[in-house]
C-alpha positions as CSV (number, residue, x, y, z in Angstrom):
1,X,93.5,88.5,108.4
2,X,94.2,91.0,105.6
3,X,97.6,92.2,106.8
4,X,99.3,88.8,106.8
5,X,97.9,88.1,103.3
6,X,99.1,91.5,102.0
7,X,102.6,90.8,103.5
8,X,102.7,87.5,101.7
9,X,101.5,88.9,98.4
10,X,105.0,90.4,97.7
11,X,106.4,86.8,97.5
12,X,103.6,85.3,95.4
13,X,103.8,84.4,91.8
14,X,101.5,86.2,89.4
15,X,99.1,83.2,89.3
16,X,99.0,83.0,93.1
17,X,98.4,86.7,93.4
18,X,95.5,86.6,90.9
19,X,93.9,83.6,92.8
20,X,94.3,85.4,96.1
21,X,92.7,88.6,94.7
22,X,89.7,86.6,93.5
23,X,89.4,85.1,97.0
24,X,89.8,88.3,99.0
25,X,88.0,90.9,96.8
26,X,84.5,90.1,98.1
27,X,85.7,90.4,101.7
28,X,87.3,93.8,101.0
29,X,85.0,95.5,98.6
30,X,81.5,94.1,99.0
31,X,79.1,96.7,100.5
32,X,76.1,95.9,102.7
33,X,73.8,97.1,99.9
34,X,75.5,94.7,97.4
35,X,75.2,91.8,99.8
36,X,71.5,92.6,100.3
37,X,70.9,92.8,96.5
38,X,72.6,89.4,96.0
39,X,70.5,87.9,98.8
40,X,67.3,89.2,97.2
41,X,68.2,87.8,93.8
42,X,69.1,84.4,95.3
43,X,65.8,84.4,97.3
44,X,63.9,85.1,94.0
45,X,65.7,82.2,92.3
46,X,64.9,79.9,95.1
47,X,61.1,80.5,94.9
48,X,59.2,78.1,92.7
49,X,57.5,79.7,89.7
């Protein structure tokens, strides 16, 4: 999925490139530890006080 997106990035406007970066960044740079930390925080928020 990433290679076609990267190939198309050369033809994007600045605004399109920024929007795509915001969409793709979590898929490329989020580690398992970060995902676990986010899941833990969301679980805490879901519990009633």
